[in-house]
C-alpha positions in Angstrom: 0.5 1.5 -5.9 1.3 -1.9 -7.4 3.1 -4.2 -5.0 5.9 -4.9 -7.4 7.0 -1.3 -7.2 7.1 -1.0 -3.4 10.8 -1.9 -3.1 11.7 0.5 -5.9 9.9 3.3 -4.0 11.7 2.6 -0.8 15.1 2.4 -2.6 14.4 5.7 -4.4 13.4 7.4 -1.2 16.6 6.3 0.6 18.9 7.1 -2.3 17.6 10.6 -2.7 17.1 11.1 1.1 13.5 12.2 0.6 12.1 14.2 3.4 8.5 14.6 2.2 6.5 11.6 0.9 3.2 12.2 -0.9 0.8 9.3 -0.9 -2.3 9.7 -3.1 -5.3 7.4 -2.3 -8.8 7.3 -3.7 -12.1 5.9 -2.5 -11.8 2.3 -4.0 -11.6 0.8 -0.6 -14.9 2.4 0.3 -16.6 1.0 -2.8 -15.3 -2.5 -2.4 -13.7 -3.9 0.8 -11.8 -6.4 -1.3 -9.7 -3.6 -2.9 -6.8 -3.1 -0.5 -4.2 -1.5 -2.8 -4.3 1.8 -1.0 -3.8 0.1 2.4 -1.0 -2.1 1.2 1.0 0.8 -0.3 0.8 2.9 2.9 1.2 -0.2 5.1 4.4 -1.3 3.2 5.9 2.2 3.7 5.1 2.3 7.4 6.4 -1.3 7.9 9.6 -0.5 6.1 10.1 2.7 8.2 9.3 1.1 11.5 11.3 -2.1 11.0 14.3 -0.3 9.3 14.0 -2.5 6.2 16.9 -1.9 3.9 15.9 -2.2 0.2 18.0 -4.2 -2.2 20.2 -2.6 -4.7 21.8 0.1 -2.6 25.4 1.1 -2.4 27.3 0.6 0.9 26.9 4.3 1.7 23.2 4.2 0.9 22.8 1.1 3.1 24.3 3.0 6.0 22.0 5.9 5.4 19.0 3.5 5.1 19.5 2.3 8.7 18.6 5.7 10.1 16.4 7.0 7.2 13.0 8.5 8.0 11.0 11.2 6.2 10.0 14.2 8.2 6.5 14.3 6.9 4.0 12.3 4.9 1.2 13.9 3.0 -1.8 11.7 2.6 -4.1 13.0 -0.1 -7.6 11.5 -0.9 -8.1 12.0 -4.6 -11.4 12.0 -6.5 -13.2 14.1 -4.0 -15.7 15.0 -6.7 -16.9 11.4 -6.5 -16.8 10.6 -2.8 -17.3 14.0 -1.0 -20.8 15.0 0.0 -21.9 18.5 1.1 -21.6 17.4 4.7 -18.0 16.2 4.0 -17.3 19.5 2.3 -18.3 21.3 5.5 -15.9 19.1 7.4 -13.1 20.0 5.0 -13.9 23.7 5.3 -13.5 23.5 9.1 -10.1 21.7 8.6 -11.5 18.4 10.0 -11.3 16.2 6.9 -9.0 13.8 8.7 -12.1 12.6 10.5 -13.7 11.4 7.3 -14.3 7.7 6.8 -12.0 7.5 3.8 -9.1 7.7 6.2 -10.4 5.2 8.7 -8.7 2.1 7.2 -5.4 3.9 7.6 -5.7 4.9 11.2 -3.4 2.1 12.6 -0.7 3.0 10.2 -1.1 6.7 11.0 -0.8 6.0 14.7 2.4 4.1 14.0 3.8 7.1 12.1 2.8 9.3 15.0 4.8 7.0 17.3 7.8 7.3 15.0 7.5 11.2 15.2 6.7 11.5 11.5 4.3 14.3 10.8 1.2 13.4 8.7 -1.0 15.8 6.8 -4.3 14.5 5.4 -6.4 16.4 2.9 -8.8 15.9 0.0 -8.4 16.9 -3.6 -9.8 16.3 -7.1 -7.1 16.2 -9.7 -9.7 15.8 -12.4 -11.1 19.3 -11.8 -7.9 20.8 -10.3 -9.6 21.4 -6.9 -7.3 21.8 -3.9 -4.4 20.1 -5.6 -1.7 22.6 -5.1 -3.1 24.0 -1.9 -3.2 20.6 -0.2 0.4 19.9 -1.1 1.5 23.4 0.0 -0.4 23.0 3.3 1.3 19.6 3.8 4.7 21.1 3.2 4.1 23.7 5.8 3.7 21.2 8.7 
């Protein structure tokens, strides 16, 4: 997510009273520690929720709703699993332990903050390129 759209995301979520937020990341932060786009996007969302940031451009009614807005769940999907997932990682995924993978490590502090705000988080891996685990991971996330 490009930083110039963060405010638009938040405004859209509040206006539509979104209960489920899907955040798709990839492995760029593992390839280069200078690439922080994934962390910035999730970090902005968590900061906005924890600090009750009211986005600009809302009606009075939406501003009142924004003060107490919080999604019920966030689905964090690690895309491009065909590029970063090894056989060992696949066995982790099969056991339902993919949340322990290093691809999610840079997000741990934000995930703990979401946990403190009582927002459920579901983490999973997928490969949109090959259609692997795309629908299943979203459906699993919606069931939490």
